[in-house]
C-alpha positions, 0 to 999 in steps of 0.5 A: 102826248105831245100836246100834253107836254106842250101844255105842261111846258107853258104852265106857270111855275108856282112860287115855291119853285126855285127862281128861274134865271132871268136870261134863260130862254124858255125851251120848246118841246116838239114831238117827232112828227110822222113825216120825220119817221123814216123807219128802219133802213137796211143796215141802219135800224135802231137795234143795229145802231144801239148794238154798234154804238154800245161799244163806245164806253161812256160815263153815266150821269143823272140830270136833275132839276127842281120845278113847281112839283118838286125834284125831277131827274133822269139817267143820261149817258149822252152828256159832254163838255161843249165849250170852255169859253163860254163854259157850256155843256150839252146833253141829249134827251128824247123828244117824247120824254115826260121829264124834259118838260119839267126841266125846261120849265125850271130853266136850269139843271144839275148834271150829277156824274155818278161814282162807280158804286152808284149803279143802283141809283142809275137804274132808279133814275132810268125807270119812268113812273116811279118816285125816283127821289124816294130814299135818295139823299140830295142837297141843293146845287148852289147856283140853280137850286137843282138837286145835287145827289149825295156821293156823286163823283162830280156835279155841274150846275147849269142854266139852259142856254139853247135847245136844238132838234136832233132827230128823235132827240133834243140837244140841250145846251147849258151854261155852267154856273158852278161845278165841283168834283171829288178827287178820290172818286172813280166814275161809273162806266157803261159799255155794251149794256153793262156797268163797269169801272175804270181800272187805273 
């Protein structure tokens, strides 16, 4: 799978894809090597980590991009602001992701911060192998051409600035090129495996 992903990363984009920002680096995809898999240690196995860290409530986003094959995206909780000057954000994606090579090839992405009524939309983008954009309304983000989903609470349009390895995930740093939010929107929350809402 890793070899296929790397070949996909190196393929040239078709002319129909949005133009690649000139200063965006071509990120690398590196699958987790056998020598990096430490296995479950007592008390810090993957299941226990998920259980405990599930107590940390997060917002929910869908990271989207547009490459030569069309729109692509995935649901993502691990998104955060990183820097104000320069304006940077960060998200994490699994190194075995089949969506990431397409985002990397595009060199740009849009973070769609989901509103409280978009739980079903999040579930649709959390599955693999399906046409995630079927019936999903979206427009074009102004700076990169990435899909901007209808009805989101906020959106952040970015170019890829850097990619770092973090265990079995990649840490993707994006430079903010444009962004906006709805002042009347309440964000969708995720806590202990369930969606929730913010009461203010």
